[in-house]
N, C-alpha and C positions, 0 to 999 in steps of 0.2 A: 504494499499500499504505500502510495507516495502522493505528494503535493505537486508532483510535476504536471502542471496543467496549463503551461505557458503556451501561446500562439503567436503567429506573426513571424516576421522576419528575425533571423538570429541576430544578436548583437555582434558587432564587429570583434574580431580577435583582440584588439586593443582594449575595447570597453569590457569584455569578459575577463581579460587579464587583469584590469584595474580592479574590476569587482572582486576577484579572487585575491589580489594583494590586499585590499582593504579588510576582507574578511579574516585573512591571516593576521593582520595587524590588531584587529579587535581580539581575536581568540588568544593572542600572544600576550595580552595584557593580564591574563590569568583570572578574569572575573567570571567565566562562563562555566568553569567546572570541567572543561576539556582536559583529557589526559595528555601529558607531554608526548607519548608514543603517537597519539592520533594527530596532534599537531605536527609532529615531525613527518608524518606520512603526507599530510596536506601540503607541507613546504616542499616535500620531495617531488610531489606531482606538479606543482607550480614551477619548480626549477627545471623540471624535464619537459616544460611547455605542454603539459597534458591539460589543455584548456577545453572544458566541455562546451558544447554548443548550447547557448542560453537564448531562448526566445524573447523578443522585445516586449511582448505584451502578455497579460494573463495573471494578475494578481488576485489572490483569494483573500488576503488579509488587509486589514485597515492600514497598516504601516507600509504595504506595497512592496514587501521583500519576500513574502513566503514562497511564491512560485519561482522567482528567479533563483533564490537560494536552494530551493529544493533541486533544481537542475543542476546546480553548482555541486551539491553534496552527492547527487546521484552519478556525476562524472567521476567524483573523487572515489566513490565506492567501486566503480568499474576499474579504475586504475589500481586500486588497492588489491583486487582479485586477479591481476595479471601477473 
């Protein structure tokens, strides 16, 4: 089960990469409860340019980031399993 419900043209690689970098920055602050191991896996995916395709539209949450972030997380999960 996933919140990957985005639609529309995918974000450019540059925007998707920026979104990825911003998420790493927030998680690295240590307030989310993410494990260091998981954060290292995310950083590894970023450093290897494993940037998932993220649709430009399709938010399900009032904050506007649930759908795009779910696509980002799904891409990380795929990377992790390879």
